[in-house]
Residue frames relative to the residue before (quaternion, step in Angstrom):
aa qw qx qy qz dx dy dz
X 1.0000 0.0000 0.0000 0.0000 0.00 0.00 0.00
X 0.6388 0.5329 -0.3299 0.4463 3.57 1.02 -0.76
X 0.6407 0.5195 -0.3252 0.4624 3.59 1.02 -0.80
X 0.6282 0.5335 -0.3363 0.4556 3.58 1.04 -0.74
X 0.6487 0.5055 -0.3180 0.4718 3.58 0.97 -0.81
X 0.6521 0.5000 -0.3170 0.4736 3.58 0.99 -0.77
X 0.6297 0.5240 -0.3341 0.4661 3.59 1.05 -0.71
X 0.6625 0.4832 -0.3083 0.4823 3.60 0.95 -0.82
X 0.6164 0.5308 -0.3427 0.4700 3.58 1.06 -0.70
X 0.6393 0.5188 -0.3161 0.4715 3.60 1.01 -0.80
X 0.6345 0.5243 -0.3232 0.4669 3.56 1.02 -0.80
X 0.6796 0.4936 -0.2958 0.4550 3.58 0.84 -0.97
X 0.6621 0.5033 -0.3122 0.4591 3.58 0.94 -0.86
X 0.6693 0.4824 -0.3046 0.4760 3.60 0.94 -0.83
X 0.6555 0.5065 -0.3165 0.4622 3.59 1.00 -0.77
X 0.6810 0.4679 -0.2917 0.4818 3.60 1.03 -0.68
X 0.6255 0.5552 -0.3388 0.4310 3.56 1.13 -0.61
X 0.5921 0.6110 -0.3648 0.3782 3.60 1.06 -0.68
X 0.7247 0.4056 -0.2946 0.4728 3.68 0.67 -0.84
X 0.6053 0.5414 -0.3603 0.4589 3.58 1.10 -0.63
X 0.6572 0.5021 -0.2991 0.4759 3.57 0.99 -0.86
X 0.6367 0.5244 -0.3296 0.4594 3.59 1.00 -0.77
X 0.6636 0.5049 -0.2999 0.4635 3.56 1.06 -0.73
X 0.7444 0.4337 -0.2221 0.4566 3.58 1.00 -0.84
X 0.7701 0.3221 -0.1524 0.5292 3.59 1.06 -0.75
X 0.4592 -0.7203 0.4571 0.2478 3.57 -0.93 0.91
X 0.6745 0.4907 -0.3218 0.4480 3.63 1.05 -0.55
X 0.6094 -0.5903 0.4088 0.3361 3.57 -1.31 0.02
X 0.2954 0.7869 -0.5006 0.2073 3.62 1.11 0.52
X 0.5323 0.6324 -0.4079 0.3877 3.61 1.19 -0.32
X 0.5669 0.6150 -0.3791 0.3958 3.57 1.18 -0.54
X 0.5895 0.5693 -0.3607 0.4453 3.59 1.13 -0.62
X 0.6479 0.5140 -0.3164 0.4647 3.60 0.95 -0.83
X 0.6474 0.5156 -0.3125 0.4663 3.54 0.99 -0.79
X 0.6533 0.5090 -0.3079 0.4683 3.60 0.98 -0.83
X 0.6424 0.5076 -0.3201 0.4766 3.59 0.98 -0.80
X 0.6469 0.5156 -0.3220 0.4605 3.59 0.93 -0.83
X 0.6627 0.4977 -0.3058 0.4685 3.59 0.96 -0.81
X 0.6407 0.5129 -0.3283 0.4676 3.60 1.00 -0.75
X 0.6393 0.5115 -0.3269 0.4721 3.59 0.96 -0.80
X 0.6557 0.5083 -0.3152 0.4608 3.59 0.92 -0.83
X 0.6465 0.5157 -0.3228 0.4603 3.60 0.96 -0.81
X 0.6535 0.5038 -0.3154 0.4686 3.59 0.95 -0.81
X 0.6480 0.5101 -0.3211 0.4656 3.60 0.94 -0.82
X 0.6735 0.4892 -0.2984 0.4669 3.59 0.88 -0.90
X 0.6500 0.5017 -0.3191 0.4733 3.61 0.96 -0.79
X 0.6428 0.5121 -0.3207 0.4708 3.59 1.01 -0.75
X 0.6315 0.5211 -0.3312 0.4690 3.59 0.99 -0.77
X 0.6613 0.5030 -0.3073 0.4639 3.58 0.94 -0.86
X 0.6625 0.5008 -0.3075 0.4645 3.59 0.98 -0.79
X 0.6505 0.5143 -0.3184 0.4593 3.60 1.03 -0.70
X 0.6941 0.4813 -0.2794 0.4567 3.59 1.03 -0.69
X 0.5700 0.5862 -0.3837 0.4292 3.58 1.23 -0.35
X 0.5155 -0.6317 0.4681 0.3407 3.62 -0.94 0.76
X 0.6222 -0.5967 0.3668 0.3498 3.56 -1.11 0.70
X 0.7533 0.3825 -0.2213 0.4871 3.60 1.01 -0.70
X 0.4440 0.6904 -0.4628 0.3347 3.62 1.20 0.22
X 0.3497 -0.7218 0.5572 0.2149 3.55 -1.10 0.72
X 0.5263 -0.6623 0.4487 0.2881 3.55 -1.23 0.45
X 0.3801 0.7370 -0.4861 0.2760 3.61 1.18 0.29
């Protein structure tokens, strides 16, 4: 549970850093932060779905 909270904290920090970076920097490097935040969120959501699935369920 603690790792999940840290993962969500990482997502929130990366998601908040993107608009701040876009405001401060003239180039498009803020897009990388946004992509990383989205990847972290997808991994967290997929992990949540896998944890809620019964152990003997198939992936069909």
